C-alpha positions in Angstrom: -91.3 13.1 21.4 -87.6 12.8 20.4 -87.0 11.4 16.8 -83.6 9.7 15.7 -83.0 10.7 11.7 -80.2 9.4 9.9 -77.9 12.1 9.0 -77.6 13.2 4.9 -73.6 12.9 5.2 -71.8 11.1 8.1 -69.0 13.5 9.9 -65.8 12.6 8.6 -64.0 14.4 11.8 -66.4 12.6 14.4 -65.5 9.3 12.3 -62.0 9.9 13.5 -62.2 11.6 16.4 -65.0 9.4 18.1 -62.4 6.4 19.1 -59.9 8.7 20.4 -62.3 9.9 22.7 -63.6 6.7 23.7 -60.4 5.6 24.8 -60.0 8.7 26.9 -63.0 8.0 28.3 -62.2 4.8 29.2 -58.6 6.2 31.0 -61.1 8.5 33.0 -63.1 6.3 34.0 -60.9 3.2 34.9 -58.8 6.1 36.6 -61.6 7.2 38.5 -62.7 3.1 39.8 -58.8 2.6 40.3 -58.9 6.1 42.9 -62.1 5.0 44.5 -60.5 1.7 45.4 -57.5 3.3 47.0 -55.1 2.2 43.9 -52.6 5.2 42.1 -54.8 5.8 39.2 -51.8 7.0 37.1 -49.7 4.1 37.3 -53.0 1.9 36.8 -53.3 4.1 33.8 -49.7 3.7 32.5 -49.7 -0.3 33.6 -52.5 -0.8 31.4 -52.3 1.1 28.2 -48.6 2.5 27.7 -46.7 0.0 29.2 -48.5 -2.9 26.6 -47.3 -0.6 23.9 -44.2 1.4 24.2 -42.2 -1.1 26.6 -38.8 -2.8 26.7 -40.7 -6.0 27.2 -42.4 -6.0 23.7 -40.6 -8.4 21.7 -42.7 -10.8 19.0 -43.4 -13.9 20.2 -45.9 -16.0 18.5 -45.4 -19.0 20.4 -46.7 -16.8 23.1 -50.2 -16.1 22.1 -50.9 -19.6 20.7 -52.7 -21.7 22.7 -51.5 -25.4 22.6 -49.1 -27.2 24.6 -45.7 -27.5 23.5 -43.8 -30.7 23.4 -40.6 -29.3 24.1 -41.1 -27.8 27.3 -43.0 -29.4 30.1 -43.9 -26.7 31.6 -45.1 -24.9 28.9 -49.2 -24.2 29.3 -51.4 -22.6 27.2 -48.5 -21.0 25.0 -46.1 -19.8 28.4 -43.0 -21.1 28.5 -40.7 -21.5 31.6 -39.0 -18.5 29.9 -41.6 -16.4 29.8 -42.3 -17.0 33.6 -38.6 -16.4 34.1 -38.4 -13.1 32.2 -41.7 -11.3 32.6 -41.9 -11.7 36.4 
């Protein structure tokens, strides 16, 4: 029977490497799932992981993240204004 034992000293290498490997495993698993759905896996991975960080649309907009409705714009629902809908579509 297998027994789990606590390590005397946790590995610092794996403490930093584990999250990086988890991201890569997620990318590979996601790519496989998108390929199974008949979609381009590289395009999907770029859209999910790369574009949110390195896109030209990356602008700090605190109002976008708020969950309230804005009084100054009747089309704003859940923090999305008319400007957001026109420029992010």
